[in-house]
N, C-alpha and C positions, 0 to 999 in steps of 0.2 A: 807719187808724191803730190801733196796738195799744192795748188797754185796760189800765190799770194792774192789777196783781194784788197779792196779799199778798207780804210780804217773801220774798226768795229768799236762801238762805245764800250768802255770798260765796265765791269761790274764793280760798283762801289757800295760798301756797307759800313756803317758806323754804329758803334755801341758804346754807351757810357757804362763804365764798370766801377762799382764802389770798392775800389782797391787801388793802391799806388802803382805807378808804371812798372817798377821792378817786379812786383807780384804778377802783374798782367803779362809782362814779357816772359818771366820764368814759367808761368802756367802755359802760355802759348807754345813755347819752345821745349823746355825741359819736361813739362807735364803733358806733352802732346798726346800720349797714349791714354791720358785720363779723360780727355774730352772728345777726341776724334773717335767716332763710332766704328768699330770693326766691321759693321755691316756696310760701310761706305768703302768699297774696294773694287778692283778690276777683276773681272771674271765671275761668271754666274755660279760655278761649281766649287768655289773656294770657301773655306772657313778660316778666318784670320785668327791667329793665336797671339801675334805680336805686332806692335806698331812702333816704328822707330823714326826719330828725327835727330840726325847727328848735328850738334850745336856748334858748327864752324863752317866757314866759307868752303864750299866744295863738298860738304857733308851730304849724305843721302837722306831722302825721305822715302821710307819703304815699309812694306808689311811682309809678314811671313805667315804662310798657311800651315794647316795640320800636316801636310806632306813635307814641310821644310822648304818649300819653294818661296823665294824672295821675289817681290815685285817692287822695283824701284820706280817711283812715279814722280819724284821731285829731286832737285839738287839745290842746296842752299847757296844763294848768291850774295846775301848781305846778312851779317850777324853782328849787330851793334847794340848790345844791351845798355840800358833798358829801353831804348827809343825806337829801334827799327830792325825789321827782319824782312828778307825777301827770298823767294823760292822760284826756281824755274819749274814750270808745270809741264810735265811730259805727257799728260793725259790728252788724248785726241777726242774729237767729237764722237767717234764710234766706240769710245771707252776702251781703247787700246793704248799702249804706251809707245812713244817714239822718242828715242834719245838724241835725235838730230836737233841741235840748238836752233836751227832756223825754223823749226816747226813747234817751238815751245813758247807758250805765253809766260807771264810773270805774275806772281802774287806778292804784293808788298803790304806789310802790316806796320803801322806806326802806333806808338803808345805815347800820347801827349797828356801831361798832367793838367787837369782842370783845377784841382786844388790838392791839398795834402793827401786826401783819401779817395780821390776820384780820377779816373783816367778815361780819355776819349781814345777808343781803339778804332782805327780806320783801316779797312782792308780794301785794296784796289787790285782787281785781277785785270790786267791790261795786256796789250799786244795780241789780242785774240785773233786778229787777222792773220797771224802766222799759222793758224790752223787751216788756212785756205778756204775753199768754198763751203766747208762745214762749220765755219766760225760762228755763224748766227745760231746754229743748233747747239753748239757747245755753250755759248753765252746763255741761251735759254735754260739749259740744264743747270749750270752753276749759279745762275741768277734767280732761279725759281725757288719755290717753297722748300724744296729739299736740299738746296744748295748752300751758298755761303751764309745766308741769313740764319738758317737753322744751325749751321756749324758754329757760327759766332755766338749764337745764343747759348749753345752747350758750353763753349769756352767760358763765357761770362758766368754761367752757373758755377763752374768749377773754380774760377778765379775768386769768387766770393765765398767759397767753402760749402757750396750746395752740391747735391748730386746732379749730374747732367740730365737734362730732360730726355725722356725716352725717344727712341727713333720711331717715327710713324711706320705702321705696317705698309708694306708695298702691295699694290694691287695685283 
């Protein structure tokens, strides 16, 4: 079990999207499988065929691979359309899943209107210290170039009706 450590700075990303909040919220939650890349998954030897985000408090965020194996890596904590959504993040720094609530961080996304056709989407991944001594490594992974910044950019593409940007090749 990971031992708690002192607070770790949350990962915060913001994106202005040329779409109203209800479109942004719907794209983020209901359209999850349209912008989340299936290449972003737990386990090296898996090929993902389905991505799911159940749109209610207690709902699961999970993927399904070609063998039919489900990997639940999140649980919906807040579902308040069109303004706020939050998810318990079960993914640990070693890229495994732990369903113990004491070892989970949280991802909160807010959708704030700037005007009638533009939304400020703010994502905060917080409580990273719950991942114990590996929290800084997890923060580096989700806060880096292939983390939330890239994922939000893909979401933004889809929210404005564009195809999502391609996933960069892994080294």
